N, C-alpha and C positions, 0 to 999 in steps of 0.2 A: 702665623704660618704661612710658608711660602705656595707658591702657586702650584709647583710641583707636587707638593704635599696634598692640596686640596683638589687638584686634577686626579691624583692616586685614590684618593678617599672616595670620590665621585664615582671614579670607574670600577672601585671595589662595590660599592652601595648598587651599582648598577647590574654588574655582573653577579651579585648574590639574588637580586630582584628577578633575574631572568632564572637563575638556577631552580629558582622557587616554584615558578610556573610548571604547572602539570605537564605533561608530556601528551602530546596528541594521541588519540586512541590510533590503533593501526588500522589500516586497512582491512576490509572483510571480502572475501570472493568465495564463490559457490562454483564450482565445476559442473558443467552439464551431467556427467555422472552422478553428482550430488544429488542434483536438483531430480534427475528421473528415478534415484532410489528411494527419495523421501516421498516423492508423487506415487510409486509402485507401493511404498509400505502404507500409505495414508489410504490406498483403493481398498486393500483389505477391511478395513472398517468403515469407509464412507466412498462408495464407487460414485457416487453422486457427484461431491465435491472433493476434491483433493487440494491439498495447501502444502507445498514446501516452503518452510518458514528459513529465510535469511537472518533477520534480524527483527525484533518487535521490542520497540521501548517504549517509554511514555511519550516520546516526542515524534517517531516516526515508525514505521513499519514497512519492509519489503518482503514479497512473497511472492512466489508463482503460483497462481490458482489454475486447476484443471476443473472444468464443470462438463458434465455430461448430461445433466438435465436441469431445467430450470429452477431457481429457489425462489424465495419469497422475496418480494420488493423491500428495499429499505432505504433509509436516510441516516446517516451518521450526524450527530449532534457537536461533534468535533472531529475535524480533520477533512483534508481535500485528498482526493484520489486521482492517480493518474493511473490508468491501463494501458498498457502496451500489448497488443495482440498479437501472439506468437504462434498460433496455428488454430485451425477452425475457422467456425463461421457461426453467428448468432444475432438475432435482433435485440438490441440492447434499446430500453425505454428510459428516458429520464424526463425529469419535471414532472408536473401534475399532481396528482393526489395519491398518496397509498390507500388502498381500500382493503379493509382486513375482511376475513370471511368471518362468517357470523359466531364461529366459535372462538375467535379472537386470535387464533394462532397467525403465528408471524410467516410460518411456511408457506401458506396459500394466501399471501398479501399480493396484491398487483396495482397495477397504477392507472388511474382514470386522468384522460385530458394530457398525459404525457407526448413528447416525440420520439417516435420510433426511427432507428437507424441500424441498418444491417452492418455488424462489424466482420473483419476478415484481417489476416495478416498483414503487419506492417502498419494498421491502424492504432491511432492514439486518441484516448478519451481522456477528459479532465472532468473530475466530477466534484463540485465545490461543497463545501461544508452545508449541510442540511438538505442537499437535492436528493429527491428519492431517484434512486436506479434500480433496473431490474433487467436482468437477460430472459425475457419473456419466451423466446424459442432457443433452441441450440439445434442447429442444421447438422453441423459436426462437432463432435467435442472440442470444446473450446479450451485454449491453455493462453494465460494472459500473464505479464508482469504486474503486479500490484505494487505501486508506492505510494505510501500514505503518509501525511505529513498530519500529525495530532497536535495542532496547534489552535487554539480558539481564536478565532477569527472577529474583527469587529463587526 
């Protein structure tokens, strides 16, 4: 076979392989109105913690969370979280040890020996996988963007 035929066959194989690749997923977007509508709808059933879900998959989550009162301390076995504070003010406790109430409920869990810091609009918090975290006080209703990557880390 001539070189031209080989090059033509190679080009066809490459083109076919490129066509066989799945198309990338389209970008997702939520308008401010959509976020607020989800938060308002969630307030009807859970006025203490509302979530506007953009995407929740096996590998990542993107939500806007609004808290009006503290919830129990938690640590995730899988996933690193980033919180970008949009509005409000709260005290965030990270690290230390989670202490559960005698009844064993997660809602009343607190943290002993953690680091406390006040968070406010514009602050960014990185919570590594397995790190206890807890908004212990909420001075003003707290709204934050939560991005969580549910990937097991070594």
